[in-house]
ModelCIF file with pLDDT and N, C-alpha, C, O atoms, coordinates in Angstrom:
data_MODEL
#
_entry.id   MODEL 
#
_entity.id                         1 
_entity.type                       polymer 
_entity.pdbx_number_of_molecules   1 
#
_entity_poly.entity_id                      1 
_entity_poly.type                           'polypeptide(L)' 
_entity_poly.nstd_linkage                   no 
_entity_poly.nstd_monomer                   no 
_entity_poly.pdbx_seq_one_letter_code       MTGIAVLFLAVAVVIIWGGLVTGTVMLARRPEIERYPDGGDAVEAEDHRGPAV 
_entity_poly.pdbx_seq_one_letter_code_can   MTGIAVLFLAVAVVIIWGGLVTGTVMLARRPEIERYPDGGDAVEAEDHRGPAV 
_entity_poly.pdbx_strand_id                 A 
#
loop_
_entity_poly_seq.entity_id 
_entity_poly_seq.num 
_entity_poly_seq.mon_id 
_entity_poly_seq.hetero 
1 1  MET n 
1 2  THR n 
1 3  GLY n 
1 4  ILE n 
1 5  ALA n 
1 6  VAL n 
1 7  LEU n 
1 8  PHE n 
1 9  LEU n 
1 10 ALA n 
1 11 VAL n 
1 12 ALA n 
1 13 VAL n 
1 14 VAL n 
1 15 ILE n 
1 16 ILE n 
1 17 TRP n 
1 18 GLY n 
1 19 GLY n 
1 20 LEU n 
1 21 VAL n 
1 22 THR n 
1 23 GLY n 
1 24 THR n 
1 25 VAL n 
1 26 MET n 
1 27 LEU n 
1 28 ALA n 
1 29 ARG n 
1 30 ARG n 
1 31 PRO n 
1 32 GLU n 
1 33 ILE n 
1 34 GLU n 
1 35 ARG n 
1 36 TYR n 
1 37 PRO n 
1 38 ASP n 
1 39 GLY n 
1 40 GLY n 
1 41 ASP n 
1 42 ALA n 
1 43 VAL n 
1 44 GLU n 
1 45 ALA n 
1 46 GLU n 
1 47 ASP n 
1 48 HIS n 
1 49 ARG n 
1 50 GLY n 
1 51 PRO n 
1 52 ALA n 
1 53 VAL n 
#
_struct_asym.id          A 
_struct_asym.entity_id   1 
#
loop_
_ma_qa_metric.id 
_ma_qa_metric.mode 
_ma_qa_metric.name 
_ma_qa_metric.software_group_id 
_ma_qa_metric.type 
1 global pLDDT . pLDDT 
2 local  pLDDT . pLDDT 
#
_ma_qa_metric_global.metric_id      1 
_ma_qa_metric_global.metric_value   81.06 
_ma_qa_metric_global.model_id       1 
_ma_qa_metric_global.ordinal_id     1 
#
loop_
_ma_qa_metric_local.label_asym_id 
_ma_qa_metric_local.label_comp_id 
_ma_qa_metric_local.label_seq_id 
_ma_qa_metric_local.metric_id 
_ma_qa_metric_local.metric_value 
_ma_qa_metric_local.model_id 
_ma_qa_metric_local.ordinal_id 
A MET 1  2 87.00 1 1  
A THR 2  2 96.00 1 2  
A GLY 3  2 96.00 1 3  
A ILE 4  2 97.00 1 4  
A ALA 5  2 97.00 1 5  
A VAL 6  2 97.00 1 6  
A LEU 7  2 97.00 1 7  
A PHE 8  2 98.00 1 8  
A LEU 9  2 97.00 1 9  
A ALA 10 2 97.00 1 10 
A VAL 11 2 97.00 1 11 
A ALA 12 2 97.00 1 12 
A VAL 13 2 96.00 1 13 
A VAL 14 2 96.00 1 14 
A ILE 15 2 96.00 1 15 
A ILE 16 2 96.00 1 16 
A TRP 17 2 97.00 1 17 
A GLY 18 2 95.00 1 18 
A GLY 19 2 95.00 1 19 
A LEU 20 2 96.00 1 20 
A VAL 21 2 96.00 1 21 
A THR 22 2 95.00 1 22 
A GLY 23 2 93.00 1 23 
A THR 24 2 94.00 1 24 
A VAL 25 2 94.00 1 25 
A MET 26 2 92.00 1 26 
A LEU 27 2 91.00 1 27 
A ALA 28 2 91.00 1 28 
A ARG 29 2 90.00 1 29 
A ARG 30 2 84.00 1 30 
A PRO 31 2 82.00 1 31 
A GLU 32 2 81.00 1 32 
A ILE 33 2 75.00 1 33 
A GLU 34 2 75.00 1 34 
A ARG 35 2 76.00 1 35 
A TYR 36 2 71.00 1 36 
A PRO 37 2 70.00 1 37 
A ASP 38 2 72.00 1 38 
A GLY 39 2 65.00 1 39 
A GLY 40 2 58.00 1 40 
A ASP 41 2 59.00 1 41 
A ALA 42 2 55.00 1 42 
A VAL 43 2 53.00 1 43 
A GLU 44 2 54.00 1 44 
A ALA 45 2 53.00 1 45 
A GLU 46 2 55.00 1 46 
A ASP 47 2 57.00 1 47 
A HIS 48 2 59.00 1 48 
A ARG 49 2 60.00 1 49 
A GLY 50 2 57.00 1 50 
A PRO 51 2 58.00 1 51 
A ALA 52 2 56.00 1 52 
A VAL 53 2 55.00 1 53 
#
loop_
_atom_site.group_PDB 
_atom_site.id 
_atom_site.type_symbol 
_atom_site.label_atom_id 
_atom_site.label_alt_id 
_atom_site.label_comp_id 
_atom_site.label_asym_id 
_atom_site.label_entity_id 
_atom_site.label_seq_id 
_atom_site.pdbx_PDB_ins_code 
_atom_site.Cartn_x 
_atom_site.Cartn_y 
_atom_site.Cartn_z 
_atom_site.occupancy 
_atom_site.B_iso_or_equiv 
_atom_site.pdbx_formal_charge 
_atom_site.auth_seq_id 
_atom_site.auth_comp_id 
_atom_site.auth_asym_id 
_atom_site.auth_atom_id 
_atom_site.pdbx_PDB_model_num 
ATOM 1   N N  . MET A 1 1  ? 5.446   34.336  -3.297  1.00 87.00 ? 1  MET A N  1 
ATOM 2   C CA . MET A 1 1  ? 5.349   33.005  -3.972  1.00 87.00 ? 1  MET A CA 1 
ATOM 3   C C  . MET A 1 1  ? 5.027   33.017  -5.032  1.00 87.00 ? 1  MET A C  1 
ATOM 4   O O  . MET A 1 1  ? 4.504   34.124  -5.158  1.00 87.00 ? 1  MET A O  1 
ATOM 5   N N  . THR A 1 2  ? 4.951   32.338  -6.282  1.00 96.00 ? 2  THR A N  1 
ATOM 6   C CA . THR A 1 2  ? 4.663   32.338  -7.439  1.00 96.00 ? 2  THR A CA 1 
ATOM 7   C C  . THR A 1 2  ? 3.082   31.725  -7.586  1.00 96.00 ? 2  THR A C  1 
ATOM 8   O O  . THR A 1 2  ? 2.408   31.270  -6.661  1.00 96.00 ? 2  THR A O  1 
ATOM 9   N N  . GLY A 1 3  ? 2.686   31.843  -9.006  1.00 96.00 ? 3  GLY A N  1 
ATOM 10  C CA . GLY A 1 3  ? 1.123   30.578  -9.004  1.00 96.00 ? 3  GLY A CA 1 
ATOM 11  C C  . GLY A 1 3  ? 1.871   29.652  -9.992  1.00 96.00 ? 3  GLY A C  1 
ATOM 12  O O  . GLY A 1 3  ? 1.167   29.442  -10.980 1.00 96.00 ? 3  GLY A O  1 
ATOM 13  N N  . ILE A 1 4  ? 2.612   29.268  -10.024 1.00 97.00 ? 4  ILE A N  1 
ATOM 14  C CA . ILE A 1 4  ? 2.747   27.845  -10.094 1.00 97.00 ? 4  ILE A CA 1 
ATOM 15  C C  . ILE A 1 4  ? 3.485   27.617  -9.159  1.00 97.00 ? 4  ILE A C  1 
ATOM 16  O O  . ILE A 1 4  ? 3.546   26.388  -9.201  1.00 97.00 ? 4  ILE A O  1 
ATOM 17  N N  . ALA A 1 5  ? 4.249   28.011  -8.131  1.00 97.00 ? 5  ALA A N  1 
ATOM 18  C CA . ALA A 1 5  ? 4.821   27.270  -6.426  1.00 97.00 ? 5  ALA A CA 1 
ATOM 19  C C  . ALA A 1 5  ? 3.772   27.065  -5.499  1.00 97.00 ? 5  ALA A C  1 
ATOM 20  O O  . ALA A 1 5  ? 3.989   26.304  -4.556  1.00 97.00 ? 5  ALA A O  1 
ATOM 21  N N  . VAL A 1 6  ? 2.159   27.872  -5.661  1.00 97.00 ? 6  VAL A N  1 
ATOM 22  C CA . VAL A 1 6  ? 1.222   27.836  -5.190  1.00 97.00 ? 6  VAL A CA 1 
ATOM 23  C C  . VAL A 1 6  ? 0.548   26.139  -5.488  1.00 97.00 ? 6  VAL A C  1 
ATOM 24  O O  . VAL A 1 6  ? 0.257   25.154  -4.809  1.00 97.00 ? 6  VAL A O  1 
ATOM 25  N N  . LEU A 1 7  ? 0.534   26.467  -6.648  1.00 97.00 ? 7  LEU A N  1 
ATOM 26  C CA . LEU A 1 7  ? -0.144  25.149  -7.683  1.00 97.00 ? 7  LEU A CA 1 
ATOM 27  C C  . LEU A 1 7  ? 0.477   24.020  -7.215  1.00 97.00 ? 7  LEU A C  1 
ATOM 28  O O  . LEU A 1 7  ? -0.279  23.224  -6.658  1.00 97.00 ? 7  LEU A O  1 
ATOM 29  N N  . PHE A 1 8  ? 1.901   23.650  -7.295  1.00 98.00 ? 8  PHE A N  1 
ATOM 30  C CA . PHE A 1 8  ? 2.926   22.759  -6.979  1.00 98.00 ? 8  PHE A CA 1 
ATOM 31  C C  . PHE A 1 8  ? 2.577   22.339  -5.682  1.00 98.00 ? 8  PHE A C  1 
ATOM 32  O O  . PHE A 1 8  ? 2.316   21.180  -5.360  1.00 98.00 ? 8  PHE A O  1 
ATOM 33  N N  . LEU A 1 9  ? 2.583   23.500  -4.825  1.00 97.00 ? 9  LEU A N  1 
ATOM 34  C CA . LEU A 1 9  ? 2.203   23.247  -3.579  1.00 97.00 ? 9  LEU A CA 1 
ATOM 35  C C  . LEU A 1 9  ? 0.656   22.364  -3.179  1.00 97.00 ? 9  LEU A C  1 
ATOM 36  O O  . LEU A 1 9  ? 0.275   21.414  -2.495  1.00 97.00 ? 9  LEU A O  1 
ATOM 37  N N  . ALA A 1 10 ? 0.384   22.888  -3.651  1.00 97.00 ? 10 ALA A N  1 
ATOM 38  C CA . ALA A 1 10 ? -1.327  22.136  -3.492  1.00 97.00 ? 10 ALA A CA 1 
ATOM 39  C C  . ALA A 1 10 ? -1.481  20.911  -4.078  1.00 97.00 ? 10 ALA A C  1 
ATOM 40  O O  . ALA A 1 10 ? -2.215  20.133  -3.468  1.00 97.00 ? 10 ALA A O  1 
ATOM 41  N N  . VAL A 1 11 ? -0.888  20.451  -5.305  1.00 97.00 ? 11 VAL A N  1 
ATOM 42  C CA . VAL A 1 11 ? -0.857  19.659  -5.687  1.00 97.00 ? 11 VAL A CA 1 
ATOM 43  C C  . VAL A 1 11 ? -0.366  17.939  -4.837  1.00 97.00 ? 11 VAL A C  1 
ATOM 44  O O  . VAL A 1 11 ? -0.655  16.746  -4.940  1.00 97.00 ? 11 VAL A O  1 
ATOM 45  N N  . ALA A 1 12 ? 0.402   18.716  -4.129  1.00 97.00 ? 12 ALA A N  1 
ATOM 46  C CA . ALA A 1 12 ? 1.834   17.854  -3.505  1.00 97.00 ? 12 ALA A CA 1 
ATOM 47  C C  . ALA A 1 12 ? 0.843   17.759  -2.338  1.00 97.00 ? 12 ALA A C  1 
ATOM 48  O O  . ALA A 1 12 ? 0.985   16.748  -1.650  1.00 97.00 ? 12 ALA A O  1 
ATOM 49  N N  . VAL A 1 13 ? -0.153  18.623  -1.965  1.00 96.00 ? 13 VAL A N  1 
ATOM 50  C CA . VAL A 1 13 ? -0.169  18.340  -0.724  1.00 96.00 ? 13 VAL A CA 1 
ATOM 51  C C  . VAL A 1 13 ? -1.732  17.544  -0.413  1.00 96.00 ? 13 VAL A C  1 
ATOM 52  O O  . VAL A 1 13 ? -2.010  16.876  0.583   1.00 96.00 ? 13 VAL A O  1 
ATOM 53  N N  . VAL A 1 14 ? -2.530  17.819  -1.471  1.00 96.00 ? 14 VAL A N  1 
ATOM 54  C CA . VAL A 1 14 ? -3.117  17.032  -2.273  1.00 96.00 ? 14 VAL A CA 1 
ATOM 55  C C  . VAL A 1 14 ? -2.865  15.827  -2.131  1.00 96.00 ? 14 VAL A C  1 
ATOM 56  O O  . VAL A 1 14 ? -3.626  15.228  -1.371  1.00 96.00 ? 14 VAL A O  1 
ATOM 57  N N  . ILE A 1 15 ? -1.743  15.031  -2.778  1.00 96.00 ? 15 ILE A N  1 
ATOM 58  C CA . ILE A 1 15 ? -1.139  13.688  -3.234  1.00 96.00 ? 15 ILE A CA 1 
ATOM 59  C C  . ILE A 1 15 ? -1.220  13.344  -2.016  1.00 96.00 ? 15 ILE A C  1 
ATOM 60  O O  . ILE A 1 15 ? -2.153  12.617  -1.676  1.00 96.00 ? 15 ILE A O  1 
ATOM 61  N N  . ILE A 1 16 ? -0.191  13.816  -1.003  1.00 96.00 ? 16 ILE A N  1 
ATOM 62  C CA . ILE A 1 16 ? 0.522   13.575  0.170   1.00 96.00 ? 16 ILE A CA 1 
ATOM 63  C C  . ILE A 1 16 ? -0.689  13.205  1.021   1.00 96.00 ? 16 ILE A C  1 
ATOM 64  O O  . ILE A 1 16 ? -0.828  12.002  1.240   1.00 96.00 ? 16 ILE A O  1 
ATOM 65  N N  . TRP A 1 17 ? -1.831  14.276  1.677   1.00 97.00 ? 17 TRP A N  1 
ATOM 66  C CA . TRP A 1 17 ? -2.794  13.758  2.777   1.00 97.00 ? 17 TRP A CA 1 
ATOM 67  C C  . TRP A 1 17 ? -3.996  12.700  2.178   1.00 97.00 ? 17 TRP A C  1 
ATOM 68  O O  . TRP A 1 17 ? -4.666  11.912  2.846   1.00 97.00 ? 17 TRP A O  1 
ATOM 69  N N  . GLY A 1 18 ? -4.059  12.967  0.513   1.00 95.00 ? 18 GLY A N  1 
ATOM 70  C CA . GLY A 1 18 ? -5.392  12.528  0.425   1.00 95.00 ? 18 GLY A CA 1 
ATOM 71  C C  . GLY A 1 18 ? -4.921  10.791  0.417   1.00 95.00 ? 18 GLY A C  1 
ATOM 72  O O  . GLY A 1 18 ? -5.682  9.844   0.616   1.00 95.00 ? 18 GLY A O  1 
ATOM 73  N N  . GLY A 1 19 ? -3.599  10.738  0.155   1.00 95.00 ? 19 GLY A N  1 
ATOM 74  C CA . GLY A 1 19 ? -2.982  9.222   0.157   1.00 95.00 ? 19 GLY A CA 1 
ATOM 75  C C  . GLY A 1 19 ? -3.445  8.490   1.616   1.00 95.00 ? 19 GLY A C  1 
ATOM 76  O O  . GLY A 1 19 ? -4.060  7.446   1.836   1.00 95.00 ? 19 GLY A O  1 
ATOM 77  N N  . LEU A 1 20 ? -2.862  9.526   2.513   1.00 96.00 ? 20 LEU A N  1 
ATOM 78  C CA . LEU A 1 20 ? -3.045  9.729   3.868   1.00 96.00 ? 20 LEU A CA 1 
ATOM 79  C C  . LEU A 1 20 ? -4.286  8.596   4.479   1.00 96.00 ? 20 LEU A C  1 
ATOM 80  O O  . LEU A 1 20 ? -4.374  7.466   4.958   1.00 96.00 ? 20 LEU A O  1 
ATOM 81  N N  . VAL A 1 21 ? -5.425  10.163  3.955   1.00 96.00 ? 21 VAL A N  1 
ATOM 82  C CA . VAL A 1 21 ? -6.977  9.481   4.691   1.00 96.00 ? 21 VAL A CA 1 
ATOM 83  C C  . VAL A 1 21 ? -7.491  8.472   3.600   1.00 96.00 ? 21 VAL A C  1 
ATOM 84  O O  . VAL A 1 21 ? -8.625  7.996   3.650   1.00 96.00 ? 21 VAL A O  1 
ATOM 85  N N  . THR A 1 22 ? -6.596  8.180   2.625   1.00 95.00 ? 22 THR A N  1 
ATOM 86  C CA . THR A 1 22 ? -7.393  6.856   1.865   1.00 95.00 ? 22 THR A CA 1 
ATOM 87  C C  . THR A 1 22 ? -6.986  5.613   2.436   1.00 95.00 ? 22 THR A C  1 
ATOM 88  O O  . THR A 1 22 ? -7.582  4.550   2.607   1.00 95.00 ? 22 THR A O  1 
ATOM 89  N N  . GLY A 1 23 ? -5.592  6.080   2.743   1.00 93.00 ? 23 GLY A N  1 
ATOM 90  C CA . GLY A 1 23 ? -5.108  4.328   3.768   1.00 93.00 ? 23 GLY A CA 1 
ATOM 91  C C  . GLY A 1 23 ? -5.862  4.185   4.870   1.00 93.00 ? 23 GLY A C  1 
ATOM 92  O O  . GLY A 1 23 ? -6.284  3.158   5.401   1.00 93.00 ? 23 GLY A O  1 
ATOM 93  N N  . THR A 1 24 ? -6.009  5.458   5.201   1.00 94.00 ? 24 THR A N  1 
ATOM 94  C CA . THR A 1 24 ? -6.635  5.086   6.590   1.00 94.00 ? 24 THR A CA 1 
ATOM 95  C C  . THR A 1 24 ? -7.915  4.837   6.824   1.00 94.00 ? 24 THR A C  1 
ATOM 96  O O  . THR A 1 24 ? -8.377  4.273   7.816   1.00 94.00 ? 24 THR A O  1 
ATOM 97  N N  . VAL A 1 25 ? -8.718  5.429   5.543   1.00 94.00 ? 25 VAL A N  1 
ATOM 98  C CA . VAL A 1 25 ? -10.422 4.409   5.678   1.00 94.00 ? 25 VAL A CA 1 
ATOM 99  C C  . VAL A 1 25 ? -10.300 3.254   4.927   1.00 94.00 ? 25 VAL A C  1 
ATOM 100 O O  . VAL A 1 25 ? -11.278 2.507   4.940   1.00 94.00 ? 25 VAL A O  1 
ATOM 101 N N  . MET A 1 26 ? -9.380  2.942   4.307   1.00 92.00 ? 26 MET A N  1 
ATOM 102 C CA . MET A 1 26 ? -9.173  1.436   3.724   1.00 92.00 ? 26 MET A CA 1 
ATOM 103 C C  . MET A 1 26 ? -8.629  0.845   4.722   1.00 92.00 ? 26 MET A C  1 
ATOM 104 O O  . MET A 1 26 ? -8.779  -0.342  4.432   1.00 92.00 ? 26 MET A O  1 
ATOM 105 N N  . LEU A 1 27 ? -8.097  0.888   5.705   1.00 91.00 ? 27 LEU A N  1 
ATOM 106 C CA . LEU A 1 27 ? -7.647  0.338   6.414   1.00 91.00 ? 27 LEU A CA 1 
ATOM 107 C C  . LEU A 1 27 ? -8.934  -0.055  7.564   1.00 91.00 ? 27 LEU A C  1 
ATOM 108 O O  . LEU A 1 27 ? -9.511  -1.131  7.722   1.00 91.00 ? 27 LEU A O  1 
ATOM 109 N N  . ALA A 1 28 ? -9.120  1.227   8.259   1.00 91.00 ? 28 ALA A N  1 
ATOM 110 C CA . ALA A 1 28 ? -10.532 0.725   9.280   1.00 91.00 ? 28 ALA A CA 1 
ATOM 111 C C  . ALA A 1 28 ? -11.311 0.207   8.516   1.00 91.00 ? 28 ALA A C  1 
ATOM 112 O O  . ALA A 1 28 ? -11.820 -0.662  9.225   1.00 91.00 ? 28 ALA A O  1 
ATOM 113 N N  . ARG A 1 29 ? -12.019 0.096   7.000   1.00 90.00 ? 29 ARG A N  1 
ATOM 114 C CA . ARG A 1 29 ? -12.714 -0.904  6.556   1.00 90.00 ? 29 ARG A CA 1 
ATOM 115 C C  . ARG A 1 29 ? -12.729 -1.836  6.393   1.00 90.00 ? 29 ARG A C  1 
ATOM 116 O O  . ARG A 1 29 ? -13.818 -2.397  6.514   1.00 90.00 ? 29 ARG A O  1 
ATOM 117 N N  . ARG A 1 30 ? -11.361 -2.760  5.949   1.00 84.00 ? 30 ARG A N  1 
ATOM 118 C CA . ARG A 1 30 ? -10.812 -4.001  5.992   1.00 84.00 ? 30 ARG A CA 1 
ATOM 119 C C  . ARG A 1 30 ? -9.383  -3.897  7.161   1.00 84.00 ? 30 ARG A C  1 
ATOM 120 O O  . ARG A 1 30 ? -8.285  -3.411  6.889   1.00 84.00 ? 30 ARG A O  1 
ATOM 121 N N  . PRO A 1 31 ? -9.695  -4.346  8.135   1.00 82.00 ? 31 PRO A N  1 
ATOM 122 C CA . PRO A 1 31 ? -8.519  -4.204  8.771   1.00 82.00 ? 31 PRO A CA 1 
ATOM 123 C C  . PRO A 1 31 ? -7.513  -5.055  8.745   1.00 82.00 ? 31 PRO A C  1 
ATOM 124 O O  . PRO A 1 31 ? -6.456  -4.737  9.290   1.00 82.00 ? 31 PRO A O  1 
ATOM 125 N N  . GLU A 1 32 ? -7.666  -6.394  8.056   1.00 81.00 ? 32 GLU A N  1 
ATOM 126 C CA . GLU A 1 32 ? -7.360  -7.590  8.414   1.00 81.00 ? 32 GLU A CA 1 
ATOM 127 C C  . GLU A 1 32 ? -7.684  -8.562  7.335   1.00 81.00 ? 32 GLU A C  1 
ATOM 128 O O  . GLU A 1 32 ? -8.868  -8.826  7.123   1.00 81.00 ? 32 GLU A O  1 
ATOM 129 N N  . ILE A 1 33 ? -6.586  -9.208  6.518   1.00 75.00 ? 33 ILE A N  1 
ATOM 130 C CA . ILE A 1 33 ? -7.295  -10.174 5.541   1.00 75.00 ? 33 ILE A CA 1 
ATOM 131 C C  . ILE A 1 33 ? -7.924  -11.399 5.921   1.00 75.00 ? 33 ILE A C  1 
ATOM 132 O O  . ILE A 1 33 ? -7.559  -12.359 6.601   1.00 75.00 ? 33 ILE A O  1 
ATOM 133 N N  . GLU A 1 34 ? -9.092  -11.074 5.227   1.00 75.00 ? 34 GLU A N  1 
ATOM 134 C CA . GLU A 1 34 ? -9.848  -12.283 5.468   1.00 75.00 ? 34 GLU A CA 1 
ATOM 135 C C  . GLU A 1 34 ? -9.704  -14.161 5.465   1.00 75.00 ? 34 GLU A C  1 
ATOM 136 O O  . GLU A 1 34 ? -9.709  -15.010 6.356   1.00 75.00 ? 34 GLU A O  1 
ATOM 137 N N  . ARG A 1 35 ? -9.587  -14.195 4.021   1.00 76.00 ? 35 ARG A N  1 
ATOM 138 C CA . ARG A 1 35 ? -8.857  -15.239 3.680   1.00 76.00 ? 35 ARG A CA 1 
ATOM 139 C C  . ARG A 1 35 ? -7.639  -15.235 2.974   1.00 76.00 ? 35 ARG A C  1 
ATOM 140 O O  . ARG A 1 35 ? -7.590  -14.664 1.885   1.00 76.00 ? 35 ARG A O  1 
ATOM 141 N N  . TYR A 1 36 ? -6.329  -15.975 3.599   1.00 71.00 ? 36 TYR A N  1 
ATOM 142 C CA . TYR A 1 36 ? -5.061  -15.924 2.498   1.00 71.00 ? 36 TYR A CA 1 
ATOM 143 C C  . TYR A 1 36 ? -5.116  -17.012 1.562   1.00 71.00 ? 36 TYR A C  1 
ATOM 144 O O  . TYR A 1 36 ? -5.917  -17.910 1.822   1.00 71.00 ? 36 TYR A O  1 
ATOM 145 N N  . PRO A 1 37 ? -4.531  -17.091 0.691   1.00 70.00 ? 37 PRO A N  1 
ATOM 146 C CA . PRO A 1 37 ? -4.337  -18.162 -0.274  1.00 70.00 ? 37 PRO A CA 1 
ATOM 147 C C  . PRO A 1 37 ? -3.999  -19.110 -0.089  1.00 70.00 ? 37 PRO A C  1 
ATOM 148 O O  . PRO A 1 37 ? -3.222  -19.093 0.866   1.00 70.00 ? 37 PRO A O  1 
ATOM 149 N N  . ASP A 1 38 ? -4.217  -20.592 -0.711  1.00 72.00 ? 38 ASP A N  1 
ATOM 150 C CA . ASP A 1 38 ? -3.801  -21.309 -0.531  1.00 72.00 ? 38 ASP A CA 1 
ATOM 151 C C  . ASP A 1 38 ? -2.418  -21.455 -0.507  1.00 72.00 ? 38 ASP A C  1 
ATOM 152 O O  . ASP A 1 38 ? -1.839  -20.699 -1.288  1.00 72.00 ? 38 ASP A O  1 
ATOM 153 N N  . GLY A 1 39 ? -1.427  -22.490 0.412   1.00 65.00 ? 39 GLY A N  1 
ATOM 154 C CA . GLY A 1 39 ? -0.600  -23.049 -0.033  1.00 65.00 ? 39 GLY A CA 1 
ATOM 155 C C  . GLY A 1 39 ? 0.887   -21.592 0.252   1.00 65.00 ? 39 GLY A C  1 
ATOM 156 O O  . GLY A 1 39 ? 1.922   -21.505 -0.409  1.00 65.00 ? 39 GLY A O  1 
ATOM 157 N N  . GLY A 1 40 ? 0.412   -20.591 1.518   1.00 58.00 ? 40 GLY A N  1 
ATOM 158 C CA . GLY A 1 40 ? 1.323   -19.393 1.349   1.00 58.00 ? 40 GLY A CA 1 
ATOM 159 C C  . GLY A 1 40 ? 2.541   -19.927 2.299   1.00 58.00 ? 40 GLY A C  1 
ATOM 160 O O  . GLY A 1 40 ? 3.539   -19.263 2.581   1.00 58.00 ? 40 GLY A O  1 
ATOM 161 N N  . ASP A 1 41 ? 2.295   -21.105 2.686   1.00 59.00 ? 41 ASP A N  1 
ATOM 162 C CA . ASP A 1 41 ? 3.404   -21.842 4.463   1.00 59.00 ? 41 ASP A CA 1 
ATOM 163 C C  . ASP A 1 41 ? 4.568   -22.092 3.111   1.00 59.00 ? 41 ASP A C  1 
ATOM 164 O O  . ASP A 1 41 ? 5.693   -21.619 2.944   1.00 59.00 ? 41 ASP A O  1 
ATOM 165 N N  . ALA A 1 42 ? 3.886   -22.882 2.409   1.00 55.00 ? 42 ALA A N  1 
ATOM 166 C CA . ALA A 1 42 ? 4.823   -24.114 0.947   1.00 55.00 ? 42 ALA A CA 1 
ATOM 167 C C  . ALA A 1 42 ? 5.716   -22.883 0.187   1.00 55.00 ? 42 ALA A C  1 
ATOM 168 O O  . ALA A 1 42 ? 6.941   -22.775 0.249   1.00 55.00 ? 42 ALA A O  1 
ATOM 169 N N  . VAL A 1 43 ? 4.840   -22.032 -0.506  1.00 53.00 ? 43 VAL A N  1 
ATOM 170 C CA . VAL A 1 43 ? 5.538   -21.070 -0.908  1.00 53.00 ? 43 VAL A CA 1 
ATOM 171 C C  . VAL A 1 43 ? 6.570   -20.562 -0.938  1.00 53.00 ? 43 VAL A C  1 
ATOM 172 O O  . VAL A 1 43 ? 7.484   -20.472 -1.758  1.00 53.00 ? 43 VAL A O  1 
ATOM 173 N N  . GLU A 1 44 ? 6.242   -19.992 0.685   1.00 54.00 ? 44 GLU A N  1 
ATOM 174 C CA . GLU A 1 44 ? 7.911   -19.031 0.954   1.00 54.00 ? 44 GLU A CA 1 
ATOM 175 C C  . GLU A 1 44 ? 8.652   -20.096 1.144   1.00 54.00 ? 44 GLU A C  1 
ATOM 176 O O  . GLU A 1 44 ? 9.733   -20.303 0.593   1.00 54.00 ? 44 GLU A O  1 
ATOM 177 N N  . ALA A 1 45 ? 8.256   -20.614 1.711   1.00 53.00 ? 45 ALA A N  1 
ATOM 178 C CA . ALA A 1 45 ? 9.516   -22.192 2.141   1.00 53.00 ? 45 ALA A CA 1 
ATOM 179 C C  . ALA A 1 45 ? 10.043  -22.504 1.066   1.00 53.00 ? 45 ALA A C  1 
ATOM 180 O O  . ALA A 1 45 ? 11.244  -22.639 1.300   1.00 53.00 ? 45 ALA A O  1 
ATOM 181 N N  . GLU A 1 46 ? 9.819   -22.714 -0.072  1.00 55.00 ? 46 GLU A N  1 
ATOM 182 C CA . GLU A 1 46 ? 10.752  -22.969 -1.581  1.00 55.00 ? 46 GLU A CA 1 
ATOM 183 C C  . GLU A 1 46 ? 11.038  -21.895 -1.972  1.00 55.00 ? 46 GLU A C  1 
ATOM 184 O O  . GLU A 1 46 ? 11.935  -21.846 -2.814  1.00 55.00 ? 46 GLU A O  1 
ATOM 185 N N  . ASP A 1 47 ? 10.522  -20.869 -1.611  1.00 57.00 ? 47 ASP A N  1 
ATOM 186 C CA . ASP A 1 47 ? 10.805  -18.887 -1.669  1.00 57.00 ? 47 ASP A CA 1 
ATOM 187 C C  . ASP A 1 47 ? 13.233  -19.418 -1.082  1.00 57.00 ? 47 ASP A C  1 
ATOM 188 O O  . ASP A 1 47 ? 14.232  -19.528 -1.793  1.00 57.00 ? 47 ASP A O  1 
ATOM 189 N N  . HIS A 1 48 ? 13.075  -19.511 -0.004  1.00 59.00 ? 48 HIS A N  1 
ATOM 190 C CA . HIS A 1 48 ? 14.192  -19.192 0.587   1.00 59.00 ? 48 HIS A CA 1 
ATOM 191 C C  . HIS A 1 48 ? 15.036  -20.752 0.792   1.00 59.00 ? 48 HIS A C  1 
ATOM 192 O O  . HIS A 1 48 ? 16.118  -20.884 1.364   1.00 59.00 ? 48 HIS A O  1 
ATOM 193 N N  . ARG A 1 49 ? 14.128  -21.974 0.090   1.00 60.00 ? 49 ARG A N  1 
ATOM 194 C CA . ARG A 1 49 ? 15.435  -22.594 -0.266  1.00 60.00 ? 49 ARG A CA 1 
ATOM 195 C C  . ARG A 1 49 ? 15.797  -23.221 -1.772  1.00 60.00 ? 49 ARG A C  1 
ATOM 196 O O  . ARG A 1 49 ? 16.378  -24.269 -2.053  1.00 60.00 ? 49 ARG A O  1 
ATOM 197 N N  . GLY A 1 50 ? 15.460  -22.602 -2.288  1.00 57.00 ? 50 GLY A N  1 
ATOM 198 C CA . GLY A 1 50 ? 15.044  -22.246 -4.052  1.00 57.00 ? 50 GLY A CA 1 
ATOM 199 C C  . GLY A 1 50 ? 13.896  -23.973 -4.283  1.00 57.00 ? 50 GLY A C  1 
ATOM 200 O O  . GLY A 1 50 ? 13.313  -24.730 -3.508  1.00 57.00 ? 50 GLY A O  1 
ATOM 201 N N  . PRO A 1 51 ? 14.132  -23.872 -6.115  1.00 58.00 ? 51 PRO A N  1 
ATOM 202 C CA . PRO A 1 51 ? 13.175  -24.410 -6.565  1.00 58.00 ? 51 PRO A CA 1 
ATOM 203 C C  . PRO A 1 51 ? 12.944  -26.596 -5.652  1.00 58.00 ? 51 PRO A C  1 
ATOM 204 O O  . PRO A 1 51 ? 13.842  -27.431 -5.549  1.00 58.00 ? 51 PRO A O  1 
ATOM 205 N N  . ALA A 1 52 ? 12.032  -26.685 -5.389  1.00 56.00 ? 52 ALA A N  1 
ATOM 206 C CA . ALA A 1 52 ? 11.646  -28.303 -4.757  1.00 56.00 ? 52 ALA A CA 1 
ATOM 207 C C  . ALA A 1 52 ? 11.793  -29.406 -6.173  1.00 56.00 ? 52 ALA A C  1 
ATOM 208 O O  . ALA A 1 52 ? 11.112  -29.282 -7.191  1.00 56.00 ? 52 ALA A O  1 
ATOM 209 N N  . VAL A 1 53 ? 12.723  -30.361 -5.976  1.00 55.00 ? 53 VAL A N  1 
ATOM 210 C CA . VAL A 1 53 ? 13.086  -31.125 -6.854  1.00 55.00 ? 53 VAL A CA 1 
ATOM 211 C C  . VAL A 1 53 ? 12.785  -31.980 -6.608  1.00 55.00 ? 53 VAL A C  1 
ATOM 212 O O  . VAL A 1 53 ? 13.020  -32.948 -7.332  1.00 55.00 ? 53 VAL A O  1 
#
């Protein structure tokens, strides 16, 4: 493999595995949302029915 191919391989490995490790660490630190925003159900229902009149 050429030098540029090895460089691109290293960059790709760091991006992919780094993202996996970062995501795993963040999920382990804060596994769930502690507080949801107010009105979440109403907003979701409005999205599916259209705007309230």
